[in-house]
N, C-alpha and C positions, 0 to 999 in steps of 0.2 A: 312178651310179644302178642301182637293183636292177631288174631285168626284170618286167614285170607278169606276173600269175600265169598267164594263158592268153592265146594268140596272137590272138585272134579276140574283138573287143569289141562286134559289131553285124552283123546281116546284114539285106539286103534280097531280096524274092522278087517280080520284077516281074511284072505282070499288065494285062491288057486290060480286063477287065470287074471293076472293085473290088468291085461290089454281087455279083456272082456269086461272086467269088472269096471274100468274106466269110461268104457262107453255107458255102460248102466247107469253109473250115478252121476255123470255129467248130463245125460239124458234127463233122469228123474230130478236132479236138483238144480240144474242150470248153473252149476260152478264148474270152472276148470280145476283139474288135479295137474300138479307140478311135482317132477321128482325131488325128493329130498334125500341128500346121502346118509347111510346108515353106519357107515365104518366097518361093516361087515359084508362082504361080496355075496354072500348067501342070501342076504335079505334085500328085498326091494320095497321102496316105499313111494307113493303119491301122497302129496298133502293138499288137502282141500284149501281152495283159494278163501281168504277172509282177513279181517280185521285184527290183529294181534290185541289191538287196545281196545277191541269194540267189545259188545255184550256177549256172553256164551264163551264157549270153548271151541276150539280147534281140533283138527284130528287128521287121520290119514287112512288109506288102504295100503295093507302091509302084507307082502307075499313073505313068508317065512317057514323054513324047511320044518320046524317043529310046531307050526300052527294051523289048525283046519277051520273052516267055515263051520258055522253052527247055529242052530236054533236054540240051544240053551246057553245059559249063563247070563251075564250081564246083556241089557237092553240099551242100545243108543237110540235116542229120541232126536229126530232132526226137526227143527223149526219150520213151519210153513205157512204160508198165507192162508190156505184152505188144504188141509190135509186130502179130502177127496180129490183133489187135482193130480197130488204125488201118487196116489193109489191108481188111478188111471194111466199116468206116465209109466209107473213101475210096470203094469202088465204090458203095456205097448213097448217096453224095452227088453221084455223077457222075464220079468219077474212074476210075482204072484201077490194076491193078497189074503193076508191069514185073518185078520179082522177088519172088516170095513170101519169107515169114519163112524164115531161114535159119541155121543156127549159125556163130559164127565163134570157136569154142573157148572160152576162159576170158573172154572179152571180150563173151559174150551171143550176141544175136541181131541181124540187120539185114534189112530189106526197103526195097524202093523202090516208090514209087508215082507216078502222074502225076496232079496236081491238075486242076481245072477249066480252069485256063489253059493247058495245055500245059507246064507245068514238071515236071521229075523231082524227088522231095523224098525222102530218106532217112528211113528209121526206125530206131531203136536201142533195145534192150532188153536186161534180162538175165533175163527169163522166157519 
């Protein structure tokens, strides 16, 4: 069996207030989020809009009774045209900038923001 093209196939960002998080993420990334059935009434999920056959992976915001937002652990990076723009949008939407846009050589630029829930989120762009 040949390996899959990319090692990551899905991500989840844990939130405390799904409504507040939806407003933040839709404002910063200009994507709509839609409810996704979870099969467990104690878990609420909003999935990012995207193309399942397109490049990259898709994921969701998840309100789970046993999970909490955090700046610790894995860091999800969102692709951007210019991550400095999303840094500004994050601040305007009630988030913060942990690390402003900085170059990483031939691999472009990165920044790290804090969302409305207390998560650290990475940004990546080539401009």
